[in-house]
C-alpha positions in Angstrom: 14.3 79.5 2.2 13.3 82.4 -0.1 11.7 85.6 1.4 10.1 88.9 0.2 10.4 91.6 2.5 8.6 95.0 2.4 9.8 97.6 4.7 8.0 101.0 4.5 8.9 104.0 6.8 6.5 107.0 6.7 7.3 110.5 8.2 4.5 113.0 8.3 5.2 116.5 9.2 2.8 119.3 10.6 4.8 122.0 8.7 6.5 122.0 5.3 10.0 120.6 4.9 12.1 122.5 2.5 15.2 120.1 2.3 16.0 116.6 3.6 19.2 114.6 3.5 18.7 110.9 4.2 20.6 107.6 4.3 18.9 104.3 4.5 20.4 100.8 5.4 17.6 98.6 4.1 19.3 96.3 1.4 20.1 92.9 2.9 23.8 92.0 2.8 25.3 89.3 0.6 27.3 86.7 2.5 27.9 82.9 2.5 24.7 82.1 4.1 22.5 84.5 2.3 21.9 86.0 -1.1 20.0 89.2 -2.0 18.3 88.3 -5.3 16.7 91.6 -5.8 16.2 95.0 -4.2 14.0 98.0 -5.1 13.9 101.4 -3.2 11.0 103.5 -3.7 11.1 107.1 -2.5 8.1 109.6 -2.4 8.4 112.4 -3.2 11.1 111.8 -5.9 14.5 112.7 -4.9 16.9 115.1 -6.6 20.0 113.0 -5.9 20.5 109.3 -5.0 23.9 107.7 -4.3 24.6 104.1 -3.3 27.7 102.7 -1.9 29.1 100.2 0.7 30.3 101.3 4.2 33.3 100.0 6.2 31.5 96.9 7.3 30.2 96.0 3.9 26.7 97.2 4.3 25.0 98.9 1.4 24.1 102.6 2.1 21.6 104.4 -0.1 21.9 108.1 0.3 19.3 110.7 -1.2 18.4 114.3 -1.2 15.0 116.0 -1.7 15.1 119.6 -2.5 11.4 120.2 -3.1 8.8 121.3 -0.2 6.9 118.2 1.1 5.0 117.4 4.3 5.2 113.7 3.8 8.2 111.1 3.2 7.8 107.5 2.4 10.5 105.1 2.0 9.7 101.5 0.7 12.4 98.8 0.4 11.3 95.6 -1.2 13.7 93.0 -1.2 13.8 89.2 -2.2 16.3 87.2 -0.1 17.6 83.5 -0.2 18.6 82.1 3.1 20.9 79.1 2.9 20.3 77.9 6.4 17.6 75.2 6.8 16.0 73.9 10.0 17.6 74.4 13.5 21.4 74.6 13.6 23.3 72.4 16.0 25.8 74.0 18.4 29.1 73.3 16.8 32.2 72.2 18.9 34.7 75.0 19.8 37.7 75.5 21.8 37.8 76.9 25.1 37.0 80.8 25.3 40.5 81.5 26.7 42.1 79.9 23.5 39.8 81.9 21.3 40.7 85.1 23.1 44.3 84.3 22.8 44.2 83.7 19.1 42.2 86.9 18.4 44.6 89.0 20.2 47.8 87.3 18.6 49.9 89.7 16.4 50.5 86.8 13.8 47.0 85.7 13.4 45.5 85.7 9.8 43.7 88.8 8.3 40.2 87.7 9.1 40.9 87.2 12.8 42.9 90.4 13.1 39.9 92.2 11.7 37.5 90.7 14.2 39.8 92.5 16.9 37.8 95.6 16.1 34.6 94.0 17.5 36.4 93.2 20.9 36.7 97.0 21.7 34.1 99.3 23.2 31.8 101.3 20.7 29.6 104.2 21.0 26.6 102.3 22.3 28.4 99.3 24.1 30.8 101.0 26.6 32.6 99.1 29.3 30.4 98.6 32.1 31.5 97.1 35.6 27.9 95.6 35.8 28.6 93.2 32.9 31.4 91.3 34.7 29.0 89.3 37.1 27.0 88.1 33.8 30.4 87.2 32.2 31.7 85.3 35.1 28.6 83.3 35.1 29.0 81.7 31.9 32.7 82.1 30.8 34.0 79.8 33.6 37.6 78.3 33.1 37.9 76.0 30.0 34.2 76.4 28.8 33.9 76.0 25.0 33.3 79.4 23.4 30.0 78.5 21.5 28.6 76.7 24.5 29.3 79.6 26.9 27.6 82.0 24.2 24.6 79.9 24.1 24.4 79.9 28.0 24.7 83.6 27.8 21.9 83.8 25.4 19.6 82.0 27.6 20.8 84.0 30.6 19.8 87.2 29.2 16.5 85.9 27.9 15.7 84.7 31.5 17.1 87.6 33.4 15.7 90.5 31.3 12.0 91.3 30.6 10.9 92.1 27.0 9.3 95.4 27.7 8.6 97.8 24.5 8.8 101.4 25.6 11.1 100.9 28.5 14.1 102.0 26.5 14.7 104.2 23.5 17.7 104.2 21.0 19.7 106.4 23.4 19.2 104.5 26.5 22.8 103.8 28.1 23.7 100.2 28.5 24.1 100.8 32.2 20.6 101.7 32.5 19.5 98.6 30.8 21.6 96.5 33.0 20.1 98.3 36.0 16.5 97.8 35.0 16.9 94.6 33.5 14.3 95.5 30.9 14.3 96.3 27.1 14.0 95.2 23.6 15.9 93.2 21.1 18.4 96.1 20.4 19.2 96.1 24.2 19.6 92.5 24.6 22.0 92.3 21.7 24.0 95.2 23.3 24.1 93.3 26.6 25.4 90.2 25.0 28.1 92.2 23.0 29.1 94.0 26.1 29.6 90.8 28.0 31.6 89.0 25.3 33.9 92.3 24.9 34.4 92.4 28.6 36.3 88.9 28.2 38.3 90.3 25.1 36.1 88.2 22.7 34.8 89.6 19.4 31.0 90.3 19.0 29.1 92.4 16.6 25.5 93.6 16.3 23.3 92.5 13.7 20.1 94.3 12.4 17.6 92.3 10.3 14.2 90.5 10.2 12.5 87.6 11.9 9.8 85.7 10.0 7.0 85.4 12.5 4.2 83.0 12.6 0.5 83.8 13.6 -1.4 81.9 16.2 -3.0 78.9 14.9 -6.0 79.3 12.8 -5.5 83.1 12.4 -4.2 84.9 9.3 -0.9 86.9 9.3 -1.7 90.6 9.6 -0.2 92.8 6.9 2.7 95.0 8.5 2.8 93.1 11.7 6.4 91.8 11.3 9.1 94.2 12.8 12.8 94.8 12.4 14.9 92.5 14.7 18.4 92.6 16.3 20.6 89.9 17.6 24.5 89.4 17.7 27.2 87.2 16.4 30.4 86.1 17.9 33.7 85.2 16.0 35.4 81.9 16.1 38.8 81.8 14.4 39.0 79.5 11.5 35.2 79.0 11.4 33.7 82.6 11.1 30.8 84.3 12.8 28.0 82.5 14.7 24.7 84.2 15.4 22.6 84.0 18.7 19.3 85.7 19.4 18.8 86.5 23.1 15.2 87.9 22.7 14.1 84.4 21.7 17.2 82.4 23.5 18.0 80.6 20.1 20.9 80.2 17.8 20.2 82.1 14.7 18.6 80.1 11.8 16.9 80.4 8.3 14.2 82.5 9.7 16.7 85.4 10.7 17.2 87.5 7.7 20.3 89.8 7.9 20.2 93.3 7.0 23.4 94.9 8.3 26.3 94.3 10.7 28.3 96.7 12.8 29.8 97.5 16.2 26.4 98.3 17.6 23.0 99.9 16.6 24.7 103.3 15.8 26.4 101.6 12.8 23.3 100.2 11.3 20.2 102.6 11.8 17.7 101.8 9.0 17.0 105.4 8.3 18.9 108.4 9.3 19.0 111.9 8.2 18.4 115.7 8.6 15.5 117.9 7.4 15.1 121.7 7.2 11.6 122.6 8.7 8.8 120.3 9.5 8.9 120.6 13.2 8.0 117.4 15.2 7.3 114.4 12.9 4.9 111.4 13.2 6.7 108.2 12.4 5.1 104.8 11.4 7.0 101.6 10.2 5.4 98.5 8.7 7.4 95.3 7.9 6.1 92.2 6.0 8.4 89.1 5.8 6.6 86.7 3.4 8.1 83.2 2.3 8.1 82.4 -1.1 7.8 79.3 -3.2 11.1 78.6 -4.9 9.6 79.4 -8.4 8.0 82.8 -7.4 9.6 86.1 -8.2 9.2 89.3 -6.3 6.2 91.4 -6.8 7.1 94.8 -8.2 6.5 97.8 -6.2 3.5 99.9 -7.1 4.0 103.5 -8.4 2.4 106.3 -6.5 0.4 108.8 -8.4 1.6 111.6 -6.1 5.1 111.7 -7.3 7.4 109.0 -6.3 10.4 107.2 -7.9 11.6 103.7 -7.9 15.3 102.8 -8.1 16.5 99.2 -9.0 19.7 98.7 -7.2 20.2 94.9 -7.8 
């Protein structure tokens, strides 16, 4: 399935910003099940410097600086993505989770498996938590196939935690999420990752988008989609498998991958520092639109107030 994605982030400042340095992770990754056919980044006002590179995890980073005074910053990423997953995936057979654990931690495993070991360790936002162990023991029973256990974990988190926007923030500790049993997709992904790592298994955070469907008979509202998050676990010899605890499903073609990392701290869509401005007002609008195969991406509109578009792929 081919998608067009428009992700607009707007900062409004009550006072003038004299200088800003920002990095954005808004270009969808290239991988076996996904191709980024085109990506345009539009910045208003026009930056003085733009630099693009890939980070340690293979995600695209676009860094920019604006040296002129401004009271509004608008970042628009326009992508065209092809997902090579159709329909609902079936749960693949897998060895017992204990076997997977032993393979990941073997000194003579292959390069890809050794690299996955990084994702079995604690990370800045997914620390070791004793409260994770009861969840882990419920699903990782002796001899349980890895992927079946992970699907059970996905369902368990969905059933045990309330989806409650505003109950947490980016900085809410994992322990607090476990205690209040409420949060959003970011929190549920962190919980799942923490459970897997508590068993010595590899799990990584995925940021991206999910195509949403309006209620029957109603038009889709512009800007009504949102960023999404889920997790992937590693099966030696087969690669990474995605699961979405917010929706209790295995990841399929409607999930569009933006970036991967150890946790959210590795993949924030926008991150930076400014001089001046005081407290800002932030708004984000996301549109995920399915495209017919023969259609091409609508080019971004140029703004009369001094923006610039950078074609990066």
